[in-house]
C-alpha positions as CSV (number, residue, x, y, z in Angstrom):
1,M,-23.7,27.8,7.8
2,S,-20.0,27.3,8.3
3,D,-20.8,25.4,11.6
4,L,-22.8,22.7,9.8
5,P,-20.9,19.4,9.9
6,N,-21.4,18.7,6.2
7,V,-20.1,22.1,5.2
8,K,-17.1,21.6,7.5
9,Q,-16.5,18.3,5.9
10,K,-16.4,19.8,2.4
11,L,-14.2,22.7,3.5
12,G,-11.7,20.3,5.1
13,E,-11.7,18.2,2.0
14,M,-11.0,21.3,-0.1
15,E,-8.2,22.4,2.1
16,L,-6.6,19.0,1.9
17,Q,-6.8,19.0,-1.9
18,L,-5.2,22.4,-2.0
19,M,-2.4,21.5,0.4
20,E,-1.6,18.3,-1.6
21,S,-1.5,20.3,-4.9
22,E,0.6,23.0,-3.4
23,Q,3.2,20.6,-2.1
24,F,3.3,18.6,-5.3
25,L,3.6,21.7,-7.5
26,Y,6.2,23.5,-5.4
27,G,8.2,20.4,-4.8
28,T,8.4,19.7,-8.5
29,T,9.2,23.3,-9.2
30,E,12.1,23.1,-6.7
31,Q,13.4,20.0,-8.4
32,W,13.2,21.8,-11.8
33,D,15.0,24.9,-10.4
34,H,17.9,22.9,-9.0
35,G,18.1,20.4,-11.9
36,T,20.5,20.2,-14.7
37,A,19.3,20.1,-18.3
38,S,19.6,16.3,-18.3
39,K,17.6,16.1,-15.1
40,R,14.9,18.4,-16.5
41,T,14.5,16.2,-19.5
42,D,14.0,13.2,-17.3
43,M,11.3,15.1,-15.4
44,Q,8.8,14.9,-18.3
45,P,6.7,12.2,-16.6
46,L,6.7,14.1,-13.3
47,L,5.7,17.4,-15.0
48,G,2.8,15.6,-16.7
49,A,1.8,14.1,-13.4
50,V,1.8,17.5,-11.7
51,K,-0.4,19.0,-14.3
52,L,-2.8,16.1,-14.2
53,S,-3.0,16.1,-10.4
54,V,-3.2,19.8,-9.9
55,V,-5.9,20.3,-12.5
56,N,-8.0,17.5,-11.3
57,K,-7.7,18.6,-7.7
58,A,-8.7,22.1,-8.7
59,I,-11.8,20.7,-10.4
60,E,-12.6,18.8,-7.2
61,V,-12.2,21.8,-5.0
62,V,-14.4,24.0,-7.2
63,D,-17.0,21.2,-7.3
64,L,-17.0,20.9,-3.5
65,A,-17.3,24.7,-3.2
66,M,-20.3,24.7,-5.6
67,R,-21.9,21.9,-3.6
68,V,-21.7,24.1,-0.5
69,V,-23.1,27.2,-2.2
70,G,-25.7,25.3,-4.2
71,A,-27.6,26.5,-7.3
72,R,-26.5,30.1,-6.8
73,S,-22.9,29.0,-7.7
74,L,-24.1,28.9,-11.4
75,S,-25.2,32.5,-11.4
76,N,-23.3,34.8,-13.7
77,S,-22.7,37.1,-10.7
78,N,-21.0,34.3,-8.7
79,P,-17.3,33.8,-9.4
80,L,-17.6,30.1,-8.8
81,Q,-19.2,29.7,-12.3
82,R,-16.1,31.2,-13.8
83,Y,-13.8,29.2,-11.7
84,Y,-15.6,26.1,-12.7
85,R,-15.2,26.9,-16.4
86,D,-11.5,28.0,-15.9
87,V,-10.3,25.0,-14.1
88,R,-12.0,22.6,-16.5
89,A,-10.0,24.3,-19.3
90,G,-6.9,22.6,-18.0
91,L,-8.4,19.2,-19.1
92,H,-8.1,20.3,-22.7
93,N,-4.4,21.4,-22.6
94,P,-1.6,18.9,-23.2
95,P,-0.5,16.6,-21.8
96,M,-3.9,14.9,-21.7
97,D,-4.6,12.7,-18.7
98,D,-4.6,9.4,-20.6
99,M,-1.2,10.1,-22.2
100,T,0.2,11.1,-18.8
101,I,-0.9,7.9,-17.2
102,I,0.5,5.8,-20.1
103,K,3.8,7.7,-19.8
104,L,3.9,7.1,-16.0
105,A,3.3,3.4,-16.6
106,D,6.0,3.3,-19.2
107,T,8.4,5.0,-16.8
108,S,7.5,2.5,-14.1
109,L,8.0,-0.5,-16.3
110,K,11.4,0.9,-17.5
111,D,12.5,1.3,-13.9
112,L,11.5,-2.3,-13.1
113,N,13.5,-3.5,-16.1
114,D,16.6,-1.5,-15.3
């Protein structure tokens, strides 16, 4: 099954999403670890963006995995059904996506005006 082109396509897409999330998350963590208290306060839009991006990419990865596995992915004995539920829980924890996007827009507009 792993030799099928459509399966390889989905696996490659999943790997890309995971790589992007890892780099964004760990890069932001490094900035936090090396930042001053003032710098950390200024990172609020970035922290929201990381949460938004990583959660949404996790949802996409689980969705792609479920498409590969098919209907069996919804079986109680399959861990994918739990992953699906768990990653979607991130959507319901602050900051919410719409507020994060508005904060990023506000930050962008502030930077243009400075």
